[in-house]
Every structure is written in structure tokens, then in C-alpha cells.
DRENPA-672420 format. One line per field, with one value per residue: x, y, z of N, C-alpha, C in turn; residue number from 1; residue in three letters. Coordinates in Angstrom, 2 decimals. Example, Ala and Ser with C-alpha at 12.3 -4.5 7.8 and 13.67 -1.06 7.14 Angstrom:
REM residues 2
n.xx (13.19|12.85)
n.yy (-5.69|-2.25)
n.zz (7.80|7.08)
ca.xx (12.30|13.67)
ca.yy (-4.50|-1.06)
ca.zz (7.80|7.14)
c.xx (13.20|12.90)
c.yy (-3.30|0.03)
c.zz (7.80|7.87)
logu (1|2)
marti (ALA|SER)
//
This chain:
REM residues 279
n.xx (9.95|9.40|6.76|7.16|8.87|7.06|5.06|6.58|7.62|4.90|4.16|6.00|5.19|6.19|5.95|7.05|9.00|10.96|12.04|15.03|17.10|20.41|22.28|21.50|22.08|24.39|27.49|29.46|30.99|32.65|34.12|32.51|30.42|32.21|32.83|30.61|30.13|28.73|27.79|26.13|22.54|19.68|18.54|16.93|15.57|14.78|12.73|12.50|10.28|10.41|9.26|7.78|5.14|6.64|8.74|7.46|7.38|7.67|9.58|11.71|15.19|17.21|17.90|15.43|15.77|17.24|15.53|14.23|15.35|18.55|18.70|20.21|20.31|17.70|17.86|19.72|18.43|16.15|17.38|18.86|16.82|15.32|17.41|18.03|15.68|15.34|17.49|16.83|14.48|15.47|17.74|19.63|20.47|22.16|22.60|22.88|23.15|22.51|23.04|23.47|26.49|27.03|27.22|26.18|24.81|22.78|20.37|20.05|19.32|16.86|15.17|15.45|14.01|11.47|10.60|10.64|11.29|14.17|15.43|16.11|17.62|19.28|18.18|15.93|12.45|9.78|6.36|4.58|5.88|7.66|10.88|11.76|12.91|14.74|17.21|17.87|19.11|18.58|20.80|20.86|21.85|20.02|17.90|15.25|12.10|11.61|11.04|12.77|12.80|12.55|14.97|13.92|13.71|12.62|10.21|11.83|11.46|13.06|13.06|14.39|17.13|17.04|16.58|18.74|21.26|23.83|25.55|25.50|26.65|29.08|29.45|28.07|25.46|24.43|27.07|28.50|27.52|28.36|30.99|34.18|35.82|36.89|34.70|34.70|34.12|32.11|31.03|30.12|28.22|26.53|25.14|23.86|22.15|20.44|19.55|20.17|21.22|22.10|22.40|20.56|17.47|16.28|16.09|14.45|12.18|11.03|10.43|8.06|6.90|7.28|5.49|2.84|2.80|2.80|0.17|-1.78|-1.15|0.27|3.10|3.46|5.35|4.26|5.80|6.44|8.86|10.14|8.76|9.60|11.09|11.39|13.19|12.63|13.55|16.51|18.58|21.32|21.09|19.47|21.27|23.52|22.46|22.03|22.88|25.75|25.13|22.68|23.05|24.46|22.69|21.59|21.40|22.74|25.09|27.62|29.71|30.43|30.00|30.73|30.99|28.11|27.34|28.53|27.55|24.88|25.34|26.04|23.58|21.90|23.14|22.96|20.10|19.75|21.18|19.37|17.44|15.43|13.51|14.60|15.05)
n.yy (-53.63|-50.95|-51.23|-52.85|-50.92|-48.83|-50.08|-50.60|-48.09|-46.84|-48.29|-47.32|-44.86|-42.92|-40.58|-39.01|-39.38|-40.68|-42.15|-41.31|-41.25|-42.51|-41.41|-38.96|-37.41|-35.33|-36.38|-36.29|-37.46|-39.96|-42.06|-43.52|-44.66|-46.14|-47.99|-49.16|-50.74|-49.72|-48.34|-47.30|-46.94|-46.29|-43.89|-43.68|-41.57|-40.19|-38.17|-37.28|-36.43|-34.12|-32.49|-31.58|-30.87|-30.16|-28.71|-26.68|-25.07|-22.25|-21.32|-22.62|-23.39|-24.67|-26.09|-26.95|-29.49|-30.90|-31.41|-33.74|-37.26|-38.25|-38.06|-39.79|-42.30|-42.97|-43.27|-45.30|-47.62|-47.91|-48.08|-50.45|-52.28|-52.07|-52.73|-55.37|-56.59|-55.76|-57.03|-59.74|-59.97|-59.06|-60.57|-60.36|-57.96|-54.79|-52.86|-49.94|-47.81|-44.41|-41.40|-38.08|-38.41|-38.68|-40.04|-38.27|-34.96|-34.26|-32.57|-31.38|-33.88|-34.62|-32.61|-33.00|-35.38|-34.56|-33.83|-31.36|-27.92|-25.73|-23.41|-20.03|-20.31|-22.61|-24.92|-27.88|-27.40|-28.79|-29.45|-30.36|-30.33|-28.33|-27.06|-28.92|-31.45|-34.56|-35.78|-38.70|-41.72|-44.84|-46.29|-48.06|-50.72|-51.35|-50.57|-48.56|-47.41|-44.14|-40.61|-37.47|-34.50|-30.95|-28.91|-26.58|-23.40|-21.52|-18.89|-16.78|-14.61|-13.46|-13.41|-15.18|-14.65|-11.85|-12.11|-13.75|-13.96|-13.78|-11.52|-9.96|-11.66|-12.18|-14.63|-17.85|-18.37|-21.04|-22.56|-21.20|-21.67|-24.34|-24.18|-25.08|-24.48|-21.24|-18.29|-15.29|-11.74|-10.54|-13.03|-14.31|-12.48|-12.66|-15.04|-14.70|-12.77|-13.98|-16.09|-18.91|-22.03|-24.04|-24.55|-23.13|-21.83|-19.76|-18.96|-20.94|-20.51|-18.02|-18.51|-18.43|-20.98|-22.62|-21.18|-21.48|-24.32|-24.76|-23.50|-25.02|-27.23|-29.50|-29.62|-31.28|-34.14|-37.45|-39.72|-41.90|-41.99|-39.59|-38.13|-39.05|-38.72|-35.71|-32.66|-29.37|-27.21|-26.71|-26.91|-26.06|-27.65|-29.84|-30.70|-31.74|-33.47|-35.59|-38.81|-40.33|-42.13|-41.34|-38.73|-39.12|-39.99|-37.53|-35.09|-32.70|-33.74|-34.09|-32.24|-32.47|-32.08|-29.70|-27.54|-27.15|-26.76|-24.48|-22.59|-22.63|-21.72|-18.88|-17.94|-18.65|-16.92|-14.60|-13.98|-14.25|-11.87|-10.19|-10.48|-12.37|-15.39|-18.22|-20.84)
n.zz (-55.22|-54.67|-53.56|-51.18|-49.87|-49.49|-47.66|-45.49|-44.63|-44.21|-41.99|-40.14|-39.88|-41.44|-43.70|-45.63|-48.24|-51.00|-53.89|-55.82|-58.82|-58.41|-60.09|-60.94|-58.71|-56.75|-55.89|-53.10|-51.25|-52.74|-51.84|-49.89|-51.42|-52.85|-50.97|-50.02|-52.36|-54.53|-57.54|-59.22|-59.39|-57.05|-54.95|-52.00|-50.41|-47.46|-45.35|-42.14|-39.70|-36.58|-34.79|-31.76|-29.39|-27.30|-28.56|-29.16|-26.90|-25.15|-23.57|-24.23|-24.51|-25.94|-29.37|-31.43|-32.51|-30.65|-28.55|-28.26|-27.68|-29.17|-32.49|-34.19|-33.11|-33.61|-36.62|-36.61|-35.57|-37.20|-39.73|-39.32|-38.97|-41.49|-43.54|-43.12|-43.58|-46.21|-47.52|-47.05|-48.57|-51.09|-52.18|-54.20|-54.42|-53.63|-50.44|-48.59|-45.94|-44.89|-42.80|-42.12|-42.25|-45.36|-48.65|-50.79|-51.66|-49.67|-49.25|-51.84|-53.19|-51.89|-52.86|-55.62|-55.57|-55.04|-52.57|-51.38|-51.23|-51.50|-48.97|-48.40|-46.29|-46.76|-45.95|-46.36|-47.17|-46.51|-47.41|-45.40|-42.83|-42.74|-42.21|-40.33|-40.11|-40.35|-42.65|-44.21|-45.95|-47.78|-49.99|-53.03|-55.34|-57.09|-59.85|-59.51|-60.81|-61.24|-61.23|-61.58|-60.25|-60.79|-59.22|-56.95|-55.54|-52.38|-51.80|-51.53|-49.64|-47.81|-45.02|-43.32|-43.54|-42.82|-40.15|-39.01|-36.65|-37.24|-38.37|-35.83|-33.87|-35.06|-36.14|-36.72|-34.75|-33.84|-34.28|-32.41|-29.82|-29.86|-29.53|-27.99|-24.83|-23.50|-24.05|-25.93|-24.65|-26.46|-27.63|-25.47|-24.75|-26.79|-26.67|-24.36|-25.23|-27.10|-25.67|-26.06|-25.08|-26.54|-29.97|-32.61|-34.13|-35.27|-37.95|-38.89|-37.23|-38.12|-40.84|-43.49|-44.08|-41.87|-40.20|-41.54|-41.38|-38.63|-37.87|-39.55|-38.08|-39.17|-38.74|-36.57|-35.55|-36.25|-35.18|-32.57|-31.17|-30.92|-28.79|-26.74|-23.43|-23.60|-23.60|-23.14|-21.83|-20.57|-17.55|-15.52|-13.04|-14.12|-15.98|-14.54|-13.08|-14.84|-15.72|-17.19|-19.06|-19.68|-20.61|-22.99|-24.73|-25.60|-28.22|-27.70|-26.46|-27.80|-27.67|-25.14|-21.57|-20.48|-22.41|-22.74|-20.14|-19.53|-21.33|-20.01|-17.56|-18.21|-19.05|-16.72|-14.76|-15.68|-15.72|-12.91|-11.98|-12.88|-11.20|-12.06|-12.13|-13.54|-13.83)
ca.xx (10.59|8.65|5.56|7.80|9.31|5.71|4.52|7.50|7.53|3.67|4.19|6.90|4.56|6.93|5.23|7.88|9.92|10.68|13.27|15.72|18.32|21.73|23.06|20.97|22.73|25.57|28.31|30.36|32.07|32.68|34.68|31.52|30.03|33.08|33.04|29.33|30.21|27.57|28.39|24.92|21.36|18.77|18.64|15.56|15.71|13.77|12.82|11.86|9.90|10.62|8.83|6.60|4.52|7.63|9.57|6.67|7.61|8.08|10.78|12.82|16.55|17.88|17.64|14.24|16.24|17.75|14.62|14.19|16.43|19.45|17.91|21.18|19.76|16.40|18.14|20.42|17.38|15.36|18.19|19.36|15.79|15.14|18.48|17.98|14.40|15.75|18.52|16.08|13.46|15.91|19.10|20.62|20.77|23.15|21.85|23.70|22.22|23.40|22.45|24.43|27.69|26.40|27.99|25.59|24.45|21.31|19.26|19.69|18.73|15.75|14.56|15.29|13.03|10.15|10.27|10.32|12.17|15.34|14.97|17.36|18.56|19.95|17.56|14.76|11.28|8.74|5.17|3.85|6.81|8.77|12.50|11.91|13.22|16.10|17.36|18.59|18.80|19.20|21.16|20.95|22.27|18.72|17.24|14.00|11.64|11.43|11.15|13.65|12.18|13.53|15.20|13.15|13.94|11.39|9.80|12.70|11.01|14.26|12.75|15.37|18.45|17.06|16.50|19.84|22.02|25.37|26.27|25.51|27.46|30.19|29.63|26.77|25.13|24.59|28.30|29.07|27.02|29.01|32.29|34.67|36.71|36.35|34.28|35.11|32.94|31.28|30.52|29.16|26.94|25.55|24.64|22.74|21.26|19.58|18.92|20.41|22.24|22.57|21.86|19.68|16.33|15.79|15.63|13.20|11.03|10.61|10.14|6.63|6.53|7.03|4.25|1.87|2.71|2.30|-1.10|-2.26|-0.95|0.93|4.22|3.94|5.73|3.58|6.53|6.45|10.23|10.50|7.97|10.14|12.17|11.66|13.70|12.76|14.25|17.75|19.19|22.63|20.67|19.01|22.40|24.51|21.84|21.82|24.15|26.63|24.28|21.46|23.56|25.14|21.49|21.14|22.22|23.78|26.39|28.71|30.59|30.68|29.21|31.49|30.41|26.58|27.34|29.15|26.34|23.72|25.80|25.96|22.15|21.46|23.81|22.17|18.71|20.07|21.62|18.18|16.45|14.38|13.53|14.88|15.06)
ca.yy (-53.06|-49.88|-51.42|-53.14|-49.66|-48.13|-50.74|-50.34|-46.62|-46.49|-48.95|-46.44|-43.43|-42.01|-40.45|-38.02|-40.13|-40.82|-42.55|-40.55|-41.97|-42.09|-40.68|-37.53|-36.93|-34.87|-37.18|-35.56|-38.52|-41.02|-43.34|-44.06|-45.34|-47.43|-48.79|-50.01|-51.34|-49.20|-47.28|-47.02|-47.59|-45.57|-43.42|-43.69|-40.34|-40.23|-36.99|-37.71|-35.19|-34.47|-31.34|-32.09|-29.84|-29.58|-27.90|-25.19|-24.41|-20.65|-21.15|-23.66|-22.79|-25.53|-26.15|-28.09|-30.99|-31.33|-31.49|-35.07|-38.13|-38.34|-38.85|-40.61|-43.46|-43.52|-43.64|-46.71|-48.57|-47.71|-48.90|-51.81|-53.13|-51.96|-53.48|-56.63|-56.89|-55.57|-58.06|-60.97|-59.96|-58.74|-60.89|-60.04|-56.35|-54.30|-51.86|-49.07|-46.60|-43.07|-40.23|-37.03|-38.70|-39.36|-39.81|-37.34|-33.88|-34.90|-31.46|-31.49|-35.06|-34.37|-31.64|-33.64|-36.33|-33.74|-33.79|-29.99|-26.82|-25.32|-22.17|-19.23|-20.61|-23.79|-26.07|-28.49|-26.97|-29.68|-28.84|-30.55|-30.27|-27.25|-27.70|-29.65|-33.11|-35.24|-36.64|-40.18|-42.50|-45.91|-46.27|-49.54|-50.76|-51.72|-49.49|-48.41|-46.62|-42.77|-39.33|-36.45|-33.13|-29.76|-28.26|-25.38|-22.69|-21.03|-17.46|-15.74|-13.41|-12.86|-13.43|-15.93|-13.76|-10.49|-12.34|-14.45|-13.19|-14.02|-10.21|-9.41|-12.61|-12.43|-16.05|-18.62|-18.60|-22.38|-22.96|-20.52|-22.54|-25.52|-23.83|-25.44|-23.36|-19.74|-17.24|-13.59|-11.11|-10.63|-14.27|-14.53|-11.44|-12.86|-16.25|-14.40|-11.97|-14.82|-16.95|-20.33|-23.02|-25.09|-24.55|-21.84|-22.16|-18.44|-18.97|-21.64|-19.99|-16.79|-19.02|-18.54|-22.44|-22.91|-20.33|-22.30|-25.71|-24.70|-22.91|-26.00|-28.41|-30.58|-29.62|-32.27|-35.52|-38.55|-40.63|-41.68|-41.88|-38.16|-37.73|-39.79|-38.08|-34.37|-31.78|-28.10|-26.09|-27.14|-26.05|-26.82|-28.61|-31.17|-31.32|-32.30|-34.83|-36.73|-39.94|-40.42|-42.92|-40.46|-37.65|-39.32|-40.27|-36.30|-34.36|-31.78|-34.12|-34.34|-31.42|-32.49|-31.60|-28.40|-26.68|-26.82|-26.18|-23.02|-21.60|-22.49|-20.58|-17.69|-17.68|-18.52|-15.94|-13.20|-13.87|-14.11|-10.48|-9.22|-10.80|-13.06|-16.80|-18.64|-22.34)
ca.zz (-53.90|-54.05|-52.52|-49.94|-48.99|-48.90|-46.52|-44.22|-44.17|-43.65|-40.46|-39.22|-39.76|-42.41|-44.98|-46.58|-48.72|-52.41|-54.63|-56.88|-59.29|-58.02|-61.22|-60.49|-57.31|-56.54|-55.04|-52.58|-50.78|-53.48|-50.93|-49.27|-52.31|-53.21|-49.87|-50.23|-53.69|-55.37|-58.56|-59.94|-58.69|-56.54|-53.52|-51.13|-49.46|-46.32|-44.48|-40.74|-38.85|-35.34|-34.09|-31.18|-28.56|-26.42|-29.19|-29.30|-25.57|-25.19|-22.67|-24.82|-24.75|-26.79|-30.52|-31.33|-32.78|-29.50|-27.51|-28.07|-27.67|-30.32|-33.77|-34.83|-32.61|-34.41|-37.85|-36.34|-35.33|-38.49|-40.80|-39.05|-39.29|-43.09|-44.17|-42.94|-44.41|-47.78|-47.92|-47.07|-49.42|-52.36|-51.76|-55.22|-54.57|-52.41|-49.86|-47.81|-45.31|-44.22|-42.13|-41.96|-43.16|-46.57|-49.86|-51.62|-51.24|-49.41|-49.38|-53.17|-53.49|-51.40|-53.62|-56.81|-55.28|-54.88|-51.03|-50.86|-51.79|-50.78|-48.49|-48.60|-45.11|-47.23|-45.54|-47.13|-46.74|-46.75|-47.21|-43.87|-41.73|-42.95|-42.32|-39.01|-40.48|-40.35|-43.73|-44.34|-47.10|-48.40|-51.46|-53.46|-56.82|-57.75|-60.56|-59.49|-61.74|-60.52|-61.78|-61.13|-60.28|-60.96|-57.87|-56.68|-54.13|-51.81|-52.37|-51.30|-48.94|-46.92|-43.35|-42.48|-43.66|-41.96|-38.59|-38.67|-35.76|-37.43|-38.17|-34.70|-33.24|-35.77|-36.38|-36.54|-33.32|-33.41|-33.99|-31.23|-28.58|-29.67|-29.46|-26.86|-24.26|-23.25|-25.08|-25.69|-24.17|-27.53|-28.01|-24.18|-24.78|-27.93|-26.00|-23.32|-25.78|-27.83|-24.89|-26.44|-24.64|-27.64|-31.28|-33.09|-34.81|-35.62|-39.42|-39.15|-36.75|-38.97|-42.13|-43.64|-44.31|-40.58|-39.76|-42.03|-40.81|-37.20|-38.08|-39.70|-37.02|-39.77|-38.44|-35.46|-36.17|-35.54|-34.76|-31.08|-30.48|-30.74|-27.93|-25.47|-22.75|-24.09|-22.63|-23.89|-21.16|-19.95|-16.56|-14.95|-12.16|-14.73|-16.54|-13.55|-12.47|-15.76|-15.65|-18.26|-19.94|-20.34|-21.55|-24.31|-25.47|-26.09|-29.18|-27.06|-25.67|-28.50|-27.53|-23.74|-20.56|-20.03|-23.25|-22.50|-18.77|-19.52|-21.86|-19.19|-16.35|-18.73|-19.06|-15.54|-13.96|-16.40|-14.94|-11.42|-11.87|-13.29|-10.40|-12.54|-11.97|-14.87|-13.65)
c.xx (9.96|7.54|6.08|8.22|7.99|5.29|5.32|7.30|6.07|3.53|4.97|6.60|5.39|6.37|5.99|9.04|9.89|12.26|13.86|17.03|19.62|22.61|22.69|21.57|24.04|26.38|29.14|31.46|31.98|33.22|33.60|30.73|30.92|32.92|31.87|29.29|29.07|28.12|27.07|23.80|20.40|19.05|17.19|15.90|14.62|13.79|11.87|11.45|10.05|10.10|7.76|6.24|5.83|8.61|8.93|6.95|8.34|9.44|11.82|14.03|17.53|17.23|16.40|14.79|16.91|16.87|14.30|15.64|17.27|18.83|18.88|20.64|18.65|16.90|18.78|19.60|16.62|16.15|18.55|18.08|15.45|16.03|18.32|16.69|14.81|16.69|17.86|15.26|14.20|17.43|20.19|20.99|21.38|22.54|22.85|22.85|23.29|22.41|23.48|25.79|27.41|27.21|27.43|25.10|22.71|20.00|18.81|18.90|17.27|14.74|14.39|14.27|11.70|9.94|9.94|11.19|13.30|15.11|16.29|18.29|19.23|19.28|16.34|13.55|10.18|7.34|4.30|4.87|7.77|10.08|12.57|11.88|14.60|16.24|18.29|18.37|19.45|19.41|21.31|21.44|21.25|18.21|15.66|13.34|11.20|11.72|12.04|12.87|13.10|13.76|14.73|13.55|12.57|11.02|10.74|12.29|12.02|14.01|13.96|16.71|18.33|17.17|17.71|20.67|23.55|26.11|26.42|26.43|28.89|30.49|28.39|26.61|25.15|25.93|28.97|28.71|27.75|30.45|32.92|35.68|36.12|35.93|34.90|33.93|31.88|30.34|29.63|27.95|25.95|24.72|23.63|21.79|20.07|18.96|19.00|21.63|22.94|21.84|20.97|18.57|15.79|15.19|14.63|12.05|10.22|9.91|8.46|5.97|6.47|5.69|2.91|1.65|2.25|0.70|-2.24|-2.23|-0.12|2.27|4.57|4.35|4.69|4.36|6.86|7.98|10.61|9.76|8.61|11.29|12.36|12.22|13.57|13.40|15.19|18.11|20.49|22.22|20.17|20.34|23.20|23.70|21.83|23.29|24.74|25.82|23.38|21.91|24.20|23.86|20.92|22.02|23.22|25.05|27.58|29.84|31.13|30.08|29.67|30.90|28.93|26.54|27.59|28.10|25.14|24.25|25.60|24.49|21.64|21.90|23.28|21.05|19.04|20.31|20.40|17.20|15.22|14.45|13.62|14.79|14.21)
c.yy (-51.83|-50.11|-51.99|-52.01|-48.96|-48.82|-50.57|-49.05|-46.38|-47.05|-47.76|-45.08|-42.36|-41.73|-39.42|-38.59|-40.41|-41.27|-41.45|-41.36|-41.29|-41.11|-39.17|-36.84|-36.65|-35.51|-36.46|-36.41|-39.95|-42.26|-43.99|-45.03|-46.58|-48.35|-49.67|-50.77|-51.03|-48.12|-46.61|-47.47|-46.22|-45.23|-43.29|-42.71|-40.29|-38.82|-37.16|-36.45|-35.22|-33.39|-31.95|-30.82|-29.32|-28.45|-26.43|-24.54|-22.98|-20.51|-22.15|-22.79|-23.58|-25.73|-27.22|-29.41|-31.64|-31.80|-33.10|-35.84|-38.07|-38.75|-39.78|-42.08|-44.03|-43.84|-45.30|-47.72|-48.98|-48.64|-50.12|-52.79|-53.29|-52.68|-54.77|-57.23|-56.78|-56.76|-59.53|-61.13|-59.88|-59.20|-60.83|-58.58|-56.04|-53.15|-50.99|-48.01|-45.65|-42.24|-39.29|-37.35|-39.43|-39.08|-38.88|-36.04|-34.01|-33.97|-31.55|-32.72|-35.01|-33.58|-32.11|-34.67|-35.73|-33.78|-32.48|-29.20|-26.44|-23.94|-21.38|-19.51|-21.94|-24.87|-26.44|-28.03|-27.85|-28.94|-29.08|-30.11|-29.02|-27.88|-28.47|-30.93|-33.16|-35.71|-37.69|-40.61|-43.83|-45.83|-47.76|-49.49|-51.25|-50.28|-49.33|-47.15|-45.04|-41.70|-38.41|-35.06|-32.09|-29.26|-26.82|-24.69|-22.20|-19.72|-16.58|-14.41|-12.94|-12.78|-14.18|-15.35|-12.60|-10.88|-13.03|-13.56|-13.26|-12.76|-9.72|-10.10|-12.67|-13.66|-16.55|-18.83|-20.10|-22.90|-22.32|-21.23|-23.89|-25.33|-24.36|-24.30|-22.11|-19.07|-15.93|-13.04|-10.87|-11.82|-14.61|-13.77|-11.91|-14.13|-15.87|-13.54|-12.71|-16.01|-18.58|-21.08|-23.84|-24.88|-23.15|-22.41|-20.97|-18.41|-19.78|-21.20|-18.86|-17.31|-18.94|-20.02|-22.92|-22.37|-21.04|-23.62|-25.74|-24.26|-24.21|-27.36|-29.58|-30.75|-30.94|-33.68|-36.59|-39.80|-40.77|-41.59|-40.39|-37.43|-38.29|-38.90|-36.70|-33.54|-30.41|-27.17|-26.75|-26.21|-26.76|-27.90|-30.06|-31.69|-32.07|-33.43|-35.88|-37.61|-39.86|-40.97|-42.09|-39.29|-38.07|-39.72|-38.76|-35.72|-33.41|-32.35|-34.18|-33.53|-31.33|-31.78|-30.03|-27.28|-26.28|-26.15|-24.50|-22.16|-21.34|-21.50|-19.38|-17.13|-17.61|-17.12|-14.46|-13.19|-13.72|-12.51|-9.65|-9.57|-11.59|-14.43|-17.31|-20.11|-22.86)
c.zz (-53.49|-53.29|-51.35|-49.01|-48.49|-47.69|-45.30|-43.71|-43.57|-42.09|-39.52|-39.14|-40.45|-43.61|-46.00|-47.05|-50.18|-52.81|-55.71|-57.54|-58.83|-58.93|-61.34|-59.38|-57.33|-55.56|-54.34|-51.64|-51.52|-52.74|-50.37|-50.00|-52.59|-51.99|-49.62|-51.49|-54.39|-56.42|-59.16|-59.11|-58.17|-55.03|-53.07|-50.09|-48.62|-45.41|-43.13|-39.96|-37.45|-34.34|-33.20|-30.24|-27.76|-27.06|-29.43|-27.98|-25.81|-24.42|-22.98|-25.01|-25.30|-28.15|-30.45|-31.81|-31.61|-28.38|-27.40|-27.86|-29.18|-31.53|-34.36|-34.33|-33.31|-35.54|-37.77|-36.41|-36.61|-39.55|-40.67|-39.40|-40.73|-43.73|-44.17|-43.51|-45.76|-48.22|-47.96|-48.23|-51.04|-52.31|-52.97|-55.48|-53.12|-51.80|-48.79|-47.09|-45.00|-43.65|-41.66|-42.65|-44.30|-47.75|-50.86|-51.04|-50.90|-49.56|-50.89|-53.64|-53.20|-52.38|-54.84|-56.64|-55.13|-53.38|-50.58|-51.64|-50.98|-50.39|-48.57|-47.22|-45.55|-46.42|-46.50|-46.35|-47.21|-46.64|-45.91|-42.74|-41.74|-42.99|-40.95|-39.26|-40.44|-41.74|-43.49|-45.63|-47.19|-49.68|-51.92|-54.83|-57.83|-58.44|-60.47|-60.44|-60.88|-61.37|-61.02|-61.39|-60.42|-59.61|-57.77|-55.26|-53.39|-52.34|-52.15|-50.63|-48.01|-45.36|-42.79|-42.48|-42.81|-40.49|-38.33|-37.94|-35.98|-37.51|-36.87|-33.75|-33.77|-36.37|-36.20|-35.12|-32.90|-33.11|-32.81|-29.86|-28.55|-29.59|-28.15|-26.24|-23.80|-24.38|-24.90|-25.09|-25.10|-27.60|-26.70|-24.12|-25.71|-27.32|-25.16|-24.05|-26.52|-26.99|-25.33|-25.87|-25.55|-28.83|-31.55|-34.11|-35.31|-37.19|-39.70|-38.64|-37.62|-40.40|-42.36|-43.73|-42.83|-40.04|-40.22|-41.42|-39.37|-37.01|-38.14|-38.63|-37.76|-39.46|-37.31|-35.89|-35.32|-35.09|-33.15|-30.39|-30.15|-29.58|-26.61|-24.78|-23.33|-23.14|-23.33|-23.14|-20.13|-18.92|-16.01|-13.95|-12.93|-15.40|-15.76|-12.91|-13.50|-15.57|-16.93|-19.36|-20.48|-20.97|-22.79|-25.23|-26.22|-27.31|-28.77|-26.54|-26.37|-28.33|-25.96|-22.76|-20.41|-21.04|-23.11|-21.04|-18.78|-20.22|-20.79|-18.07|-16.86|-18.49|-17.60|-14.61|-14.59|-15.84|-13.77|-11.19|-12.14|-12.10|-10.75|-12.30|-13.45|-14.83|-12.71)
logu (1|2|3|4|5|6|7|8|9|10|11|12|13|14|15|16|17|18|19|20|21|22|23|24|25|26|27|28|29|30|31|32|33|34|35|36|37|38|39|40|41|42|43|44|45|46|47|48|49|50|51|52|53|54|55|56|57|58|59|60|61|62|63|64|65|66|67|68|69|70|71|72|73|74|75|76|77|78|79|80|81|82|83|84|85|86|87|88|89|90|91|92|93|94|95|96|97|98|99|100|101|102|103|104|105|106|107|108|109|110|111|112|113|114|115|116|117|118|119|120|121|122|123|124|125|126|127|128|129|130|131|132|133|134|135|136|137|138|139|140|141|142|143|144|145|146|147|148|149|150|151|152|153|154|155|156|157|158|159|160|161|162|163|164|165|166|167|168|169|170|171|172|173|174|175|176|177|178|179|180|181|182|183|184|185|186|187|188|189|190|191|192|193|194|195|196|197|198|199|200|201|202|203|204|205|206|207|208|209|210|211|212|213|214|215|216|217|218|219|220|221|222|223|224|225|226|227|228|229|230|231|232|233|234|235|236|237|238|239|240|241|242|243|244|245|246|247|248|249|250|251|252|253|254|255|256|257|258|259|260|261|262|263|264|265|266|267|268|269|270|271|272|273|274|275|276|277|278|279)
marti (UNK|UNK|UNK|UNK|UNK|UNK|UNK|UNK|UNK|UNK|UNK|UNK|UNK|UNK|UNK|UNK|UNK|UNK|UNK|UNK|UNK|UNK|UNK|UNK|UNK|UNK|UNK|UNK|UNK|UNK|UNK|UNK|UNK|UNK|UNK|UNK|UNK|UNK|UNK|UNK|UNK|UNK|UNK|UNK|UNK|UNK|UNK|UNK|UNK|UNK|UNK|UNK|UNK|UNK|UNK|UNK|UNK|UNK|UNK|UNK|UNK|UNK|UNK|UNK|UNK|UNK|UNK|UNK|UNK|UNK|UNK|UNK|UNK|UNK|UNK|UNK|UNK|UNK|UNK|UNK|UNK|UNK|UNK|UNK|UNK|UNK|UNK|UNK|UNK|UNK|UNK|UNK|UNK|UNK|UNK|UNK|UNK|UNK|UNK|UNK|UNK|UNK|UNK|UNK|UNK|UNK|UNK|UNK|UNK|UNK|UNK|UNK|UNK|UNK|UNK|UNK|UNK|UNK|UNK|UNK|UNK|UNK|UNK|UNK|UNK|UNK|UNK|UNK|UNK|UNK|UNK|UNK|UNK|UNK|UNK|UNK|UNK|UNK|UNK|UNK|UNK|UNK|UNK|UNK|UNK|UNK|UNK|UNK|UNK|UNK|UNK|UNK|UNK|UNK|UNK|UNK|UNK|UNK|UNK|UNK|UNK|UNK|UNK|UNK|UNK|UNK|UNK|UNK|UNK|UNK|UNK|UNK|UNK|UNK|UNK|UNK|UNK|UNK|UNK|UNK|UNK|UNK|UNK|UNK|UNK|UNK|UNK|UNK|UNK|UNK|UNK|UNK|UNK|UNK|UNK|UNK|UNK|UNK|UNK|UNK|UNK|UNK|UNK|UNK|UNK|UNK|UNK|UNK|UNK|UNK|UNK|UNK|UNK|UNK|UNK|UNK|UNK|UNK|UNK|UNK|UNK|UNK|UNK|UNK|UNK|UNK|UNK|UNK|UNK|UNK|UNK|UNK|UNK|UNK|UNK|UNK|UNK|UNK|UNK|UNK|UNK|UNK|UNK|UNK|UNK|UNK|UNK|UNK|UNK|UNK|UNK|UNK|UNK|UNK|UNK|UNK|UNK|UNK|UNK|UNK|UNK|UNK|UNK|UNK|UNK|UNK|UNK|UNK|UNK|UNK|UNK|UNK|UNK|UNK|UNK|UNK|UNK|UNK|UNK)
//
């Protein structure tokens, strides 16, 4: 099975993956394993890189993970294909796929699998892609030979914690940009100050692992999906021009148009008052 998976992931240009025993992972949602009828076996943990040239745009005003089309659709297509192939080739085994809504603590599992270290920002830092990866996994009742690595942390340089705007904003900036309804004056001022219409990447941007990956060029994903329909600088004009079908393909759609539009208007009105051209 390992050889089969190696060949599949090589064709999909995914080079950051590894198996880890399910018994070594911290189960956080046991009902998902019960639903899949898996009590023991192996987790195939996958780190999918998404950073593109558009993510490096200095005018980017949304989180890098939202620059490309919704990553959930990438995983749905990937896992639909892989599960069918696994079931056809290994009919006596059970397989289940997960991304985001996972039965295990994904970042810990990835560190146990040796894919990277855990940063002070609680993200997985991989050698090639830093933290600009999406995690997903296939869990099977098959017992695959694999080693468990000791979970390691980063160098604890403190750059991410020193740069985090949480104290300034009174809350997580990413969560603030996703908050529905009206914002307080402080909240609105925070969005304007940090120039974010959706999400926050500050802790990732200042990380030495990211800086090294950018300098070497290894940070850029080889996967074509993440280069399709990139949007790095969102405007109200572009947002309003999106059809509903196009809007739901974006990661920033899940809180609705009004939330994103509110943030964009805050930013655009601020720049208009300053007499600057923003859009």
C-alpha cells in the first residue's frame, strides 16, 4: 500500500506526506472514527502546499490561503479519486478521508509523522513550505509499518508572538475579519490599521522558517490547482461582480458577502479619505 500511495502522491505533486499509527494520535472526535468503523490502523497525513506568486503580492489584502480557490474543493476531488482507487486495490481494508473536520489532532499527528515542527503560533512548520500548507488525512484500518517521531517545537525566537496584533485588537485579527454584523470603533480601526479584508498571516510572514523558504524559493506550491483564478487584492467592485457560483468557490465566502464587503468598505473609505488610490 505504501508503494501505491507513493506513486499516487507523486503524480499529484504532493511530496509532504507520511504514515503514522492511529494509536499514537490524539483522538479529539471519536464519533468520526466510529462512523467510519475504524478503531485501529494507520493515518496517512498529507500536507498540501498552497503558496503562489500571487500570495507574495505586496498589495494582498486577504489571507494567503484565500488567494486561490477554496481548498476544500481540492481535498474533495483528491480524496474522491484516492478512496476509489484504494478500495479497488485493497478491497479488504476500510478507508476514510478528512480535512479540517478531523477525528484527530492534525498538527500533532503531522509532527509525529515527521512532517515538521510545531511553531509558537501553533502551526505546523514544514522544511520546504513553512506553515503555508493545508492538512488532510486518509485513515485506514490497515496496519502500515511506520515510525513515530518525537514531537518537536520551533526555535522559540518569539517573532510570531511579538508581531501578533491580538493585544492591539483585543481579539484575533483573523477572527475579527470574519465576525458578522457591526463592529465597534476599536474593531473597525484594527481592520484599517492592519489592512486585512479577510484573515491574518502576520505570524507566518515574520517566521524565520517562512523567510528561509521564500529566499530559497521552496515555498511555492507545484500544484496547478492553487494557481487557478488567484485573487490577491480584493475590492468591492470585484466582489460585487462575482456571481453566486463564483463567490462560493472562495474561502472567504463562508461568512457571506456582507462580512467581506463591510471590511472592504472600511479599507476603501480610509484610503479615499487619505486621497490614495486603493482599488
